[in-house]
Phi, psi and omega in degrees: 000316181295321181292326177295319178294321178297317179296318179296321178295318179294321178294324177295315178299315179298319180294316179296320177295323178294322177295317180292323175299320177302315180293320177299315181289333173296318176299317178302313182289329176297318179288320180298320181274000182054046178291163182299112182294329184271002173298134182304326180288322175298317180298321177297317179296317180296316180296322181291331185255349185302320181301328180270321187281322185304313179297325181288332180292339176289335182259314185255109180274150177295150173249100185064238179268001183266113181275094183298322183298317180291319177299315180294323178298318178296317179298314181296316179302311182297317181296316181295319180295318179298314179298317181295318180296319178299317181295311184288335178280351177087016179272355182082207182280127177287150178297128186301317180298319178297319179296316181296315178295319180294323179293318177297316179298321180296319179295313179297320179298319179295318179297315180295323178296320179299313178299319180300309181292324178296321178295319178298315179297318180299318180296315179297317179297324180294336177275313189265329182213072185297336181252029184299137180243014177295141181306323179293318179295318179297320180295318178300314180298320180291327180290316185278342184302318179299333178266338181276323186297319177297324180290321179295331177293325180277317181241088180292156178301142177262087184067244180270355185257124178251111182273352184299324177299327179295316179298318181293321176300316179297317180297318179298314181295321178296313179299319181295314183283320184280305186280301183295317179298318179296317178296318181295319179293320179295329179293328179071022179250161179302141181301329180296330178287329181285321179133017180273000000 
């Protein structure tokens, strides 16, 4: 009974860390896509992540639109959680190389998941509320635009049909299986720790 409670507690900690990593990577993508900073949802994300990101921003400056401090915060969070889970589960010290690879895979996985869900929301909104002005809808459109516009230049819409989301979905799935999957396998740690 005690070991089951311990396992459930570790899974809860891992799940909460994954949610916070998701929010951190959302902040990263908001800055990368140059989304509206004054959007109430953007402000909520910034406030939720500021305690961890602000100290790192004093050391790690952004490179163009890439917020290195937020990326590093996500990487650090994932690595610390993996190490802590290994310790509390009684497995001892996790292999450092595996932890580093798993943390990179976890960060990339979170970014790809955000794009995946944002694309689904964008597609649904284009059907039911194409002119939506809700702050959340505007934010979703701003997040996906940097990855959609290059694809739209190559594959323009065919009348009312826009095939670019299909191409982007395929690219996300390829990146997830090839890059993230390879990193996760190389890490040699359970997939649940990485974020699958």
